[in-house]
N, C-alpha and C positions, 0 to 999 in steps of 0.2 A: 665706260667710266670704272673706277677701281672700285673694289667691293669690299666694304671697310668688314669686319669682323667683329661682331660687340660680347665681348665676355661679358657676363656676369659677374657681378659685384658680392662679394661675399662679407663679412663683418670683420670676421676674421678669416686665416688662408688655411689653418689648420687646427685640428683639436689642440697639439702640440704648442704651437703656439702661442694659442690664446691661455693655455694653461701655464708656459714660462710668462711669457709675461703678467697672466697676473699672481706668479710667484713672487717675480722680483719688487711689484708696487703695492704686495697685500701689507708690508711691516710698516709704510711709509702711513700708509691711511693707520694705521693701527695704533702707531705713534701719534699721530698725529690726533686722533681722538683724545691720549691721553693728558696729550701738554696742554692742548683747548679743555679740557677735564680741569686740571692745575690752575692753569690761568682762571677760569671763572669759580672755583675754588677760592683764592686768592682776594681777587677783586669782590668777590663777594663777602669775605669779614670784611674787608677794606669799607665793604660800603655800610655792617655792618655797625663796626667799630666808631665812623664815622655820625651815624646815625644816633648813636648813642650818647656822643660826645658834643653833637649841635644840638640832642634833647634838653641839655643841662643849660645849654642856652636860651630853650625853647626858639624852637621853632618857628619860622609859621606854617599855614595850612600847603602853599606851593612846595616849599624844601620837601614836610614828611612825604606829598602826594608823590614827586617825584623820587625818593630817595625807596621809597614801599616798590614803587613799577620797575624803578631798575633793579631793584630786589626779585621781585620777583621772575623777570626774564633770566638772570643769569641763575635762579634756581631748577628755571625751564630749561634754561640750559644745560647746565650739571646734569640733569636726569636725563639728557633725552641723547646727551656724549657716551653715558655710561652705560644706557643701550647698544649704545653704538659700539665702543668699549666689545663688551658682550656680546656684542652679535660679532663682529673681527676674530676672536679668541673661539668662539666654537666652530667658523668656519675655517679657522686656519686646520683647526685640525684633519678635517673634514678635506680638504683644500690638498693637504699631504700626503692624504692615503691615497687621493685619487691621481694626484701626480704619481706616486709611488708603484702603483698599480700600472698605470702607461707606460713608463721607465722597465717593467718585466714585461707588459706585451711589448715592448720596441724592439726588449732583446732577444725574446722568443722567436718575436718573426725576423730579424735579421741573423738568428742563429741557425733558422730552417735551411 
């Protein structure tokens, strides 16, 4: 019978591969959180204006509850997206420094 070698599988092959992939994807996530934050803000303004316009026509209780419920979720969504955007900005600098350090170490190692 043939013997098969079972190699361990790791989440990333090397630290360099991990950092390179993370660097490529980082701006996508940061931009996505910014776009989502803007879209949620626009929706919130739309719902607030809608609520004010309909309030002049005397909303019934269900409409008022629905608009308040949607506004609360949009406010929380914006709050969470602001936190996410701050996280990406904070860690982008740190990841850049780590990438730079890794490049220096690689060039030193290859130079020897």
